[in-house]
C-alpha positions as CSV (number, residue, x, y, z in Angstrom):
1,X,-59.3,-25.8,-94.9
2,X,-55.7,-24.6,-95.2
3,X,-56.4,-22.1,-92.4
4,X,-57.5,-25.0,-90.2
5,X,-54.4,-27.0,-91.1
6,X,-52.2,-24.0,-90.4
7,X,-53.9,-23.5,-87.1
8,X,-53.4,-27.1,-86.1
9,X,-49.8,-27.0,-87.2
10,X,-49.1,-23.8,-85.1
11,X,-50.8,-25.5,-82.2
12,X,-48.6,-28.5,-82.7
13,X,-45.5,-26.3,-82.8
14,X,-46.5,-24.6,-79.6
15,X,-47.1,-27.9,-77.9
16,X,-43.7,-29.2,-79.3
17,X,-41.9,-26.2,-78.0
18,X,-43.4,-26.6,-74.6
19,X,-42.5,-30.3,-74.6
20,X,-39.0,-29.6,-75.7
21,X,-38.6,-26.8,-73.2
22,X,-40.0,-29.1,-70.5
23,X,-37.5,-31.9,-71.4
24,X,-34.6,-29.4,-71.4
25,X,-35.8,-28.0,-67.9
26,X,-36.2,-31.5,-66.6
27,X,-32.7,-32.5,-68.0
28,X,-31.1,-29.4,-66.4
29,X,-32.8,-30.3,-63.1
30,X,-31.6,-33.8,-63.2
31,X,-28.0,-32.7,-64.1
32,X,-27.8,-30.4,-61.2
33,X,-29.9,-32.3,-58.7
34,X,-28.5,-34.4,-55.8
35,X,-27.2,-37.7,-57.2
36,X,-28.1,-41.2,-56.1
37,X,-24.7,-42.3,-54.7
38,X,-25.2,-43.4,-51.1
39,X,-21.5,-43.7,-50.4
40,X,-18.2,-42.3,-51.9
41,X,-16.5,-44.2,-54.7
42,X,-13.1,-43.9,-56.4
43,X,-13.5,-43.6,-60.1
44,X,-10.5,-44.5,-62.2
45,X,-10.3,-42.9,-65.6
46,X,-7.8,-44.6,-67.9
47,X,-5.7,-42.7,-70.4
48,X,-7.5,-42.5,-73.8
49,X,-11.0,-43.0,-72.2
50,X,-14.0,-40.9,-73.2
51,X,-17.2,-39.5,-71.7
52,X,-19.3,-42.3,-73.1
53,X,-17.2,-45.0,-71.3
54,X,-17.1,-42.9,-68.1
55,X,-20.8,-42.3,-68.1
56,X,-21.4,-46.1,-68.4
57,X,-19.1,-46.8,-65.4
58,X,-20.8,-44.0,-63.4
59,X,-24.2,-45.7,-64.2
60,X,-23.0,-49.0,-63.2
61,X,-21.6,-47.7,-59.9
62,X,-24.9,-46.0,-59.2
63,X,-23.4,-42.5,-59.2
64,X,-25.7,-41.1,-61.9
65,X,-29.2,-41.8,-62.9
66,X,-29.0,-41.3,-66.6
67,X,-25.9,-41.6,-68.8
68,X,-27.5,-39.7,-71.7
69,X,-28.3,-36.6,-69.5
70,X,-24.8,-36.7,-68.2
71,X,-23.1,-36.7,-71.6
72,X,-25.5,-34.0,-72.9
73,X,-24.9,-31.8,-69.8
74,X,-21.1,-32.3,-70.1
75,X,-21.2,-31.5,-73.8
76,X,-23.5,-28.3,-73.2
77,X,-20.9,-27.1,-70.6
78,X,-18.1,-27.6,-73.3
79,X,-16.2,-30.1,-71.1
80,X,-16.5,-33.1,-73.4
81,X,-12.9,-32.9,-74.4
82,X,-11.6,-32.0,-71.0
83,X,-11.7,-35.5,-69.4
84,X,-8.6,-36.1,-67.2
85,X,-7.0,-39.4,-66.6
86,X,-6.6,-40.3,-62.9
87,X,-8.3,-41.6,-59.9
88,X,-11.1,-39.2,-58.7
89,X,-13.0,-39.4,-55.4
90,X,-16.7,-39.0,-56.1
91,X,-18.5,-38.0,-52.9
92,X,-21.8,-39.2,-51.6
93,X,-24.8,-37.7,-53.3
94,X,-22.7,-35.8,-55.8
95,X,-24.7,-34.2,-58.7
96,X,-23.9,-34.9,-62.3
97,X,-22.6,-31.2,-62.6
98,X,-20.3,-31.8,-59.6
99,X,-19.0,-35.1,-61.1
100,X,-18.3,-33.5,-64.4
101,X,-16.3,-30.8,-62.6
102,X,-14.3,-33.5,-60.7
103,X,-13.2,-35.5,-63.7
104,X,-12.3,-32.5,-65.9
105,X,-10.6,-30.3,-63.2
106,X,-7.2,-32.1,-63.5
107,X,-4.4,-31.9,-60.9
108,X,-3.3,-34.8,-58.7
109,X,-5.5,-37.8,-58.3
110,X,-7.8,-37.4,-55.3
111,X,-8.1,-41.1,-54.4
112,X,-6.6,-44.4,-55.3
113,X,-3.1,-45.4,-54.5
114,X,-0.5,-43.3,-52.8
115,X,3.2,-44.1,-52.0
116,X,4.4,-42.4,-48.8
117,X,8.1,-42.0,-48.2
118,X,8.5,-41.6,-44.4
119,X,11.6,-40.0,-43.0
120,X,11.7,-40.7,-39.3
121,X,14.1,-40.0,-36.3
122,X,15.2,-43.6,-36.0
123,X,14.5,-45.1,-39.5
124,X,12.9,-44.6,-42.9
125,X,10.0,-46.4,-44.5
126,X,8.1,-46.6,-47.7
127,X,4.4,-47.3,-47.5
128,X,1.9,-48.2,-50.2
129,X,-1.6,-47.3,-49.1
130,X,-5.0,-47.0,-50.8
131,X,-7.8,-44.6,-50.0
132,X,-11.1,-46.4,-48.9
133,X,-13.8,-44.1,-50.3
134,X,-16.4,-45.4,-47.8
135,X,-14.4,-44.4,-44.8
136,X,-12.2,-41.8,-46.4
137,X,-9.2,-43.5,-44.6
138,X,-6.1,-45.0,-46.1
139,X,-5.5,-48.7,-45.9
140,X,-1.9,-50.0,-45.9
141,X,-1.2,-52.3,-48.8
142,X,2.6,-52.8,-48.3
143,X,5.4,-51.3,-46.2
144,X,9.1,-51.8,-46.3
145,X,12.5,-50.2,-45.2
146,X,14.4,-49.1,-48.3
147,X,17.5,-51.1,-48.9
148,X,16.5,-54.0,-46.7
149,X,15.1,-57.2,-48.2
150,X,13.0,-57.5,-51.3
151,X,10.8,-54.8,-52.6
152,X,7.2,-55.7,-52.4
153,X,5.4,-56.5,-55.6
154,X,2.7,-54.0,-54.7
155,X,5.2,-51.1,-54.7
156,X,6.6,-52.2,-58.1
157,X,3.1,-52.4,-59.5
158,X,1.9,-48.9,-58.4
159,X,5.0,-47.3,-59.5
160,X,4.2,-48.2,-63.1
161,X,0.8,-46.6,-62.9
162,X,0.6,-43.0,-64.2
163,X,-2.0,-41.9,-61.6
164,X,-0.2,-43.0,-58.5
165,X,0.3,-40.2,-56.0
166,X,3.6,-39.6,-54.1
167,X,4.1,-38.0,-50.6
168,X,7.1,-37.4,-48.4
169,X,6.3,-37.4,-44.7
170,X,9.0,-35.8,-42.5
171,X,8.8,-36.5,-38.8
172,X,9.3,-33.7,-36.1
173,X,12.6,-33.9,-34.6
174,X,14.6,-35.3,-37.5
175,X,18.0,-33.7,-38.3
176,X,18.9,-32.1,-41.7
177,X,21.3,-34.9,-42.3
178,X,18.6,-37.5,-41.8
179,X,16.2,-35.6,-44.2
180,X,18.9,-35.7,-46.8
181,X,19.5,-39.4,-46.3
182,X,15.7,-40.0,-46.6
183,X,15.4,-37.9,-49.8
184,X,18.1,-39.8,-51.4
185,X,16.0,-42.9,-51.1
186,X,13.0,-41.3,-52.7
187,X,13.2,-42.9,-56.2
188,X,10.7,-40.5,-57.8
189,X,12.9,-37.5,-57.2
190,X,15.8,-36.3,-59.4
191,X,19.1,-34.5,-58.8
192,X,21.3,-34.0,-55.8
193,X,21.5,-31.5,-53.0
194,X,25.3,-30.6,-52.6
195,X,25.1,-29.3,-49.1
196,X,23.1,-30.3,-46.0
197,X,20.8,-27.4,-45.1
198,X,21.3,-25.6,-41.8
199,X,20.0,-27.5,-38.9
200,X,16.5,-26.5,-37.9
201,X,15.8,-24.9,-41.3
202,X,13.4,-27.6,-42.7
203,X,9.8,-27.8,-41.7
204,X,8.6,-31.3,-40.7
205,X,5.4,-31.9,-42.6
206,X,3.8,-33.9,-45.4
207,X,4.8,-32.8,-48.9
208,X,3.0,-34.2,-52.0
209,X,5.6,-34.6,-54.9
210,X,5.5,-35.6,-58.5
211,X,7.5,-38.1,-60.4
212,X,10.4,-36.1,-61.8
213,X,10.5,-33.4,-59.1
214,X,14.0,-32.5,-57.9
215,X,15.3,-33.0,-54.5
216,X,16.5,-29.4,-54.4
217,X,12.9,-28.1,-55.1
218,X,11.5,-30.2,-52.2
219,X,14.2,-28.9,-49.8
220,X,13.4,-25.4,-50.9
221,X,9.7,-25.9,-50.1
222,X,10.7,-27.3,-46.7
223,X,12.9,-24.2,-46.0
224,X,10.3,-21.7,-47.1
225,X,7.6,-23.4,-45.0
226,X,9.9,-23.2,-41.8
227,X,10.7,-19.6,-42.6
228,X,6.9,-18.7,-42.6
229,X,6.2,-20.8,-39.4
230,X,9.1,-19.2,-37.5
231,X,8.2,-15.6,-38.7
232,X,4.6,-16.0,-37.7
233,X,5.4,-17.6,-34.2
234,X,8.0,-14.8,-33.5
235,X,5.6,-12.1,-34.4
236,X,3.1,-13.5,-31.9
237,X,5.7,-14.3,-29.1
238,X,5.2,-13.4,-25.5
239,X,6.8,-10.2,-24.1
240,X,9.9,-10.6,-21.9
241,X,11.3,-13.9,-23.3
242,X,15.1,-14.5,-22.8
243,X,15.4,-14.8,-26.5
244,X,17.0,-12.2,-28.7
245,X,16.0,-13.4,-32.2
246,X,13.9,-15.9,-34.1
247,X,17.0,-18.0,-34.6
248,X,17.4,-18.4,-30.7
249,X,13.7,-19.4,-30.6
250,X,14.4,-22.0,-33.3
251,X,17.2,-23.4,-31.1
252,X,15.0,-23.6,-28.0
253,X,12.2,-25.2,-30.1
254,X,14.5,-27.9,-31.3
255,X,15.5,-28.8,-27.7
256,X,11.8,-28.9,-26.7
257,X,11.2,-31.2,-29.8
258,X,13.8,-33.7,-28.7
259,X,12.9,-33.6,-25.0
260,X,9.2,-34.6,-25.2
261,X,7.1,-36.6,-27.6
262,X,3.9,-35.7,-25.6
263,X,2.2,-32.8,-27.3
264,X,0.5,-31.5,-24.1
265,X,3.9,-31.2,-22.4
266,X,5.5,-28.8,-24.8
267,X,4.4,-25.7,-23.0
268,X,5.6,-27.0,-19.7
269,X,9.0,-28.2,-21.1
270,X,9.4,-24.7,-22.6
271,X,8.6,-23.0,-19.3
272,X,11.4,-25.0,-17.6
273,X,14.0,-23.8,-20.1
274,X,12.7,-20.2,-20.1
275,X,12.7,-20.2,-16.3
276,X,16.3,-21.5,-16.3
277,X,17.5,-19.0,-18.9
278,X,15.9,-16.2,-16.9
279,X,17.8,-17.4,-13.7
280,X,21.1,-17.8,-15.4
281,X,21.0,-21.6,-15.0
282,X,22.4,-24.0,-17.4
283,X,19.8,-25.9,-19.4
284,X,21.4,-29.4,-18.7
285,X,19.4,-31.3,-21.3
286,X,20.6,-34.7,-22.6
287,X,19.6,-34.3,-26.3
288,X,22.2,-31.5,-26.6
289,X,24.9,-33.8,-25.3
290,X,23.8,-36.5,-27.9
291,X,23.9,-33.9,-30.7
292,X,27.5,-33.0,-29.6
293,X,28.4,-36.5,-30.1
294,X,26.6,-37.4,-33.4
295,X,26.2,-33.9,-34.8
296,X,22.9,-35.0,-36.2
297,X,24.3,-37.8,-38.3
298,X,22.3,-40.9,-37.1
299,X,21.0,-42.1,-33.8
300,X,23.3,-42.6,-30.7
301,X,21.7,-46.0,-30.0
302,X,22.8,-46.2,-26.3
303,X,22.7,-44.3,-23.1
304,X,24.9,-41.4,-22.3
305,X,28.2,-42.0,-20.3
306,X,29.0,-39.8,-17.4
307,X,32.1,-38.7,-19.1
308,X,30.0,-37.5,-22.1
309,X,27.9,-35.4,-19.8
310,X,31.2,-33.5,-18.9
311,X,32.7,-33.5,-22.3
312,X,33.1,-30.0,-23.8
313,X,31.2,-29.6,-27.2
314,X,29.6,-26.5,-28.5
315,X,26.2,-28.1,-27.8
316,X,26.6,-29.7,-24.4
317,X,24.3,-27.6,-22.2
318,X,25.8,-29.3,-19.0
319,X,29.0,-27.3,-19.6
320,X,28.0,-24.3,-21.7
321,X,25.9,-21.3,-20.5
322,X,22.7,-20.4,-22.4
323,X,21.6,-21.9,-25.7
324,X,23.8,-24.0,-27.9
325,X,25.1,-22.3,-31.1
326,X,22.6,-24.0,-33.5
327,X,19.4,-26.0,-33.4
328,X,19.8,-29.7,-32.7
329,X,17.0,-30.9,-35.0
330,X,14.2,-29.6,-37.2
331,X,11.4,-28.7,-34.8
332,X,7.7,-28.7,-35.8
333,X,5.3,-25.9,-35.6
334,X,4.0,-26.9,-32.2
335,X,7.5,-26.8,-30.5
336,X,8.3,-23.5,-32.1
337,X,5.0,-22.0,-30.8
338,X,5.7,-23.5,-27.4
339,X,9.2,-21.9,-27.4
340,X,7.8,-18.4,-27.9
341,X,4.6,-18.9,-25.8
342,X,5.6,-21.1,-22.8
343,X,3.3,-21.8,-20.0
344,X,3.6,-19.6,-17.0
345,X,4.9,-21.6,-13.9
346,X,8.0,-21.9,-11.6
347,X,9.2,-25.3,-12.7
348,X,13.0,-25.6,-13.3
349,X,13.4,-29.4,-13.2
350,X,11.8,-32.4,-15.0
351,X,12.5,-36.1,-15.3
352,X,10.8,-39.0,-17.1
353,X,7.9,-40.4,-15.2
354,X,7.7,-43.9,-16.7
355,X,4.5,-43.2,-18.7
356,X,6.2,-41.5,-21.7
357,X,5.8,-38.1,-20.1
358,X,7.7,-36.2,-17.4
359,X,7.4,-35.2,-13.7
360,X,8.0,-31.5,-13.2
361,X,9.4,-29.9,-10.0
362,X,10.1,-26.5,-8.5
363,X,12.5,-27.4,-5.9
364,X,15.6,-29.6,-6.0
365,X,14.3,-31.8,-3.2
366,X,11.1,-32.5,-5.1
367,X,13.1,-33.2,-8.2
368,X,15.3,-35.6,-6.5
369,X,12.3,-37.6,-5.3
370,X,11.0,-37.7,-8.9
371,X,14.4,-38.9,-10.0
372,X,14.4,-41.6,-7.3
373,X,11.0,-42.9,-8.5
374,X,12.3,-42.9,-12.1
375,X,15.3,-45.0,-11.0
376,X,13.0,-47.5,-9.3
377,X,11.0,-47.8,-12.5
378,X,14.2,-48.4,-14.5
379,X,15.3,-51.0,-12.0
380,X,12.0,-52.7,-12.1
381,X,12.0,-52.8,-16.0
382,X,15.4,-54.3,-16.0
383,X,14.3,-57.3,-14.0
384,X,11.0,-57.9,-15.9
């Protein structure tokens, strides 16, 4: 009898072990399998929250199929105490394992609200935007010019949130003075920069910052980025350029940056200036005249006078030979690359064509015809 009971008990244990093993294997499979989410969501984890609360929200959002399996899996992976507050982008079909990695990894929030401080050539702007997980595109919630009018409530609200992200977007072609003015208006930064960085030394780009970062640290990031871009471009430059150093390439790049806002034209504009330098011709480019007047401190805001075209300044390429002594702005990567790898052609003239681009010419007669057409366009616009 006891032998029969022992035999049944052993059989029960074997079945139980198989059942438990099967449940564990099923749980592991569920934990790592593709999730049920059919479109991305932005999961906000509040400070002081826990995995139980997060698992409930994930279930409600349809991101996981079973909160218990999620919590057991997180606990088994020793991540239960690693939950990070913030806003986390949960991709479509993310597995429970992938979700647990996302919400315990840390770092800056990957979705939610972002404040962008834009430093432009003509003005500065602060934008509050929010990532739409379904389209993975930002939607503007508010925008304003610092120092002008009332500050939107949306901005004041997100500034109080711990998981708000901050970004500084520097436009191509801004001067170092403009960058310093823009950084002074970034209220999440601390400290001062005592000197304006050398013109051309800052890389126009988008820089994520944290509340409490110093202005000096942001400027250093910009300088290091520009150093890397310039060094790489110089290493990959064409042979035979009329440029003796990376610094001269930077000067030429800044002129290209200010001459055209059309990306496809940079190589052609670069070729005109390289052809002129090779022939010993003066560059005769208006942006250098403007820089000689403003020295990069603000926008001229009007057309150039004939007397200004003849005025002697270190930067006026109508009266000096070769390149000016310094860059006239902070050029972006594309203009630097164009300066050291211009297109191959014989153009030595260009003028605006009325479409935002330019008409290029090899001969003076052809250029004069292009200029006449541009004057007609200007006259027509003045009467409209």
